[in-house]
ZALUM-871575 format. One record per residue (C-alpha): residue number from 1; chain; x, y, z. Coordinates in Angstrom, 2 decimals. Last residue first. Example, Ala and Ser with C-alpha at 12.3 -4.5 7.8 and 13.67 -1.06 7.14 Angstrom:
! ZALUM-871575
(2 "A" (13.67 -1.06 7.14))
(1 "A" (12.30 -4.50 7.80))
//
This chain:
! ZALUM-871575
(161 "A" (-115.79 136.87 1.61))
(160 "A" (-116.94 140.42 2.08))
(159 "A" (-120.02 140.72 4.15))
(158 "A" (-122.91 142.86 3.18))
(157 "A" (-125.44 140.16 2.86))
(156 "A" (-123.60 136.79 3.15))
(155 "A" (-122.77 135.25 6.45))
(154 "A" (-125.11 136.25 9.33))
(153 "A" (-125.39 132.87 10.85))
(152 "A" (-122.93 130.37 9.32))
(151 "A" (-123.92 128.38 6.34))
(150 "A" (-121.52 129.62 3.91))
(149 "A" (-118.75 129.41 6.49))
(148 "A" (-119.47 125.79 7.48))
(147 "A" (-119.69 124.81 3.83))
(146 "A" (-116.30 126.37 3.02))
(145 "A" (-114.70 124.96 6.19))
(144 "A" (-116.10 121.49 5.27))
(143 "A" (-114.72 121.55 1.83))
(142 "A" (-111.15 122.96 2.81))
(141 "A" (-109.43 119.50 2.62))
(140 "A" (-105.76 120.50 3.61))
(139 "A" (-106.24 119.79 7.32))
(138 "A" (-103.28 121.19 9.21))
(137 "A" (-101.27 118.65 11.34))
(136 "A" (-98.76 120.36 13.65))
(135 "A" (-96.45 117.67 15.36))
(134 "A" (-96.40 117.57 18.99))
(133 "A" (-92.97 118.73 20.11))
(132 "A" (-89.69 116.75 20.57))
(131 "A" (-89.14 116.59 16.70))
(130 "A" (-89.09 120.49 16.30))
(129 "A" (-87.03 120.95 13.07))
(128 "A" (-88.93 118.15 11.22))
(127 "A" (-92.29 119.58 12.36))
(126 "A" (-91.38 122.98 11.33))
(125 "A" (-90.27 121.70 7.95))
(124 "A" (-93.50 119.77 7.34))
(123 "A" (-95.77 122.76 8.45))
(122 "A" (-93.91 125.27 6.36))
(121 "A" (-94.23 122.79 3.52))
(120 "A" (-97.80 122.36 3.98))
(119 "A" (-98.50 126.15 4.14))
(118 "A" (-96.40 126.62 1.08))
(117 "A" (-98.57 124.08 -0.79))
(116 "A" (-101.84 125.50 0.47))
(115 "A" (-100.77 129.20 -0.59))
(114 "A" (-99.85 127.85 -4.02))
(113 "A" (-103.23 125.97 -4.19))
(112 "A" (-105.12 129.32 -3.18))
(111 "A" (-103.19 131.26 -5.88))
(110 "A" (-104.08 128.39 -8.41))
(109 "A" (-107.69 128.80 -7.49))
(108 "A" (-107.57 132.75 -7.95))
(107 "A" (-106.17 131.94 -11.44))
(106 "A" (-108.81 129.34 -12.38))
(105 "A" (-111.56 131.74 -11.14))
(104 "A" (-110.12 134.57 -13.40))
(103 "A" (-109.64 132.42 -16.48))
(102 "A" (-113.07 130.84 -15.91))
(101 "A" (-114.80 134.24 -15.52))
(100 "A" (-113.02 135.52 -18.76))
(99 "A" (-113.98 132.37 -20.73))
(98 "A" (-117.63 132.71 -19.54))
(97 "A" (-117.72 136.20 -20.59))
(96 "A" (-117.58 138.78 -18.11))
(95 "A" (-120.08 141.75 -18.20))
(94 "A" (-122.06 141.22 -15.15))
(93 "A" (-118.82 139.96 -13.30))
(92 "A" (-117.19 143.35 -13.92))
(91 "A" (-113.87 142.87 -15.75))
(90 "A" (-110.35 144.10 -14.67))
(89 "A" (-107.16 143.92 -16.61))
(88 "A" (-104.03 143.03 -14.83))
(87 "A" (-100.55 143.37 -16.38))
(86 "A" (-97.57 141.15 -15.64))
(85 "A" (-94.16 141.98 -17.45))
(84 "A" (-92.75 139.38 -19.70))
(83 "A" (-91.75 141.81 -22.65))
(82 "A" (-94.61 140.64 -24.69))
(81 "A" (-97.05 141.43 -21.82))
(80 "A" (-98.09 138.68 -19.33))
(79 "A" (-101.78 138.45 -18.58))
(78 "A" (-103.81 138.60 -15.29))
(77 "A" (-107.57 138.95 -15.63))
(76 "A" (-108.80 140.27 -12.39))
(75 "A" (-112.53 140.02 -11.35))
(74 "A" (-114.76 142.89 -10.40))
(73 "A" (-118.04 142.45 -8.39))
(72 "A" (-116.86 140.10 -5.68))
(71 "A" (-119.94 138.43 -4.09))
(70 "A" (-122.07 138.92 -0.91))
(69 "A" (-124.68 136.31 -0.45))
(68 "A" (-128.36 137.27 -0.03))
(67 "A" (-129.28 134.13 -2.10))
(66 "A" (-131.62 135.66 -4.72))
(65 "A" (-130.72 139.31 -4.39))
(64 "A" (-126.98 138.68 -4.84))
(63 "A" (-125.20 141.28 -2.66))
(62 "A" (-122.36 143.23 -4.21))
(61 "A" (-118.79 143.62 -3.41))
(60 "A" (-116.27 146.07 -4.51))
(59 "A" (-112.79 145.77 -2.81))
(58 "A" (-110.90 144.46 -5.82))
(57 "A" (-112.18 147.43 -7.99))
(56 "A" (-111.09 149.93 -5.13))
(55 "A" (-107.70 148.23 -4.86))
(54 "A" (-107.16 148.44 -8.58))
(53 "A" (-108.17 152.23 -8.61))
(52 "A" (-105.89 152.78 -5.74))
(51 "A" (-103.04 151.12 -7.59))
(50 "A" (-103.71 153.24 -10.62))
(49 "A" (-103.54 156.41 -8.38))
(48 "A" (-100.33 155.43 -6.83))
(47 "A" (-98.83 154.92 -10.30))
(46 "A" (-100.22 158.23 -11.57))
(45 "A" (-98.75 160.06 -8.35))
(44 "A" (-95.47 158.42 -9.16))
(43 "A" (-93.97 155.71 -6.99))
(42 "A" (-91.15 156.54 -4.67))
(41 "A" (-87.63 155.39 -5.63))
(40 "A" (-86.37 152.93 -3.10))
(39 "A" (-84.30 153.96 -0.18))
(38 "A" (-80.52 153.12 -0.22))
(37 "A" (-79.50 151.71 3.18))
(36 "A" (-76.99 153.78 4.90))
(35 "A" (-76.75 151.88 8.29))
(34 "A" (-79.20 154.40 9.81))
(33 "A" (-81.51 153.74 7.07))
(32 "A" (-81.24 150.00 7.89))
(31 "A" (-82.07 150.62 11.57))
(30 "A" (-85.19 152.73 10.62))
(29 "A" (-86.22 150.02 8.15))
(28 "A" (-85.77 147.20 10.80))
(27 "A" (-87.84 149.35 13.26))
(26 "A" (-90.67 149.67 10.83))
(25 "A" (-90.22 145.97 9.82))
(24 "A" (-91.08 145.01 13.50))
(23 "A" (-89.08 141.80 14.34))
(22 "A" (-89.51 138.60 16.18))
(21 "A" (-86.03 136.97 16.84))
(20 "A" (-84.29 140.10 18.12))
(19 "A" (-80.54 139.78 18.92))
(18 "A" (-79.95 143.29 17.67))
(17 "A" (-76.96 142.58 15.49))
(16 "A" (-77.94 139.16 14.24))
(15 "A" (-81.60 140.15 13.69))
(14 "A" (-80.48 143.32 11.90))
(13 "A" (-78.14 141.34 9.84))
(12 "A" (-80.88 138.91 8.94))
(11 "A" (-83.31 141.65 7.89))
(10 "A" (-80.54 143.35 5.83))
(9 "A" (-79.72 140.11 4.05))
(8 "A" (-83.45 139.47 3.32))
(7 "A" (-83.46 143.15 1.67))
(6 "A" (-80.39 142.06 -0.48))
(5 "A" (-81.95 138.87 -1.35))
(4 "A" (-85.26 140.56 -2.25))
(3 "A" (-83.42 143.06 -4.50))
(2 "A" (-81.59 140.11 -6.27))
(1 "A" (-77.93 139.19 -5.52))
//
C-alpha cells in the first residue's frame, strides 16, 4: 500500500467512524493521531528554506511597461534526474532562451490539460451517479474566458494572473 493509499484509508475510516461526509483535515489529523498514526518526519530547515525560495520565485510578478499587464517573472524548468526524482530549475523570463520558455510554457499547458481532463472526468462521473439531477456541463473551450479576463477593467498592472 502506498503512502497516499494509507492516508486515504485513514480519511475513509474517519468518515465511516464519525459519519462526517464533508471533512476538515485538521480534525482528521487530530483523530488519526489519537488513533496512533505515525507522524511524518519534519523537513529540515534547509528543505523548508529551499521551498520558500521556490515559492518566492513563483510569486514574483512584474508589469510590462508596453501593455501594463502583469506577468510571471520566473519560470520553472522541470526535469527528471538520473534516479527518477523530479528537480525544478528556475529561469528569469528576461534571461530565458526560446527553448527554455517553450519548455516551461508547454509544461504549464500540460498541467492545465491534466486539470481539464480530471475536471471533465469528475463531471461525467457525477452526472452518471446523479441521473435524476440536471447534468453539469462545463465548457472546456477557455478562449472566451481568457479574452474576457484579459479585457476586464483593472486587469493587468499589479495583478497576478
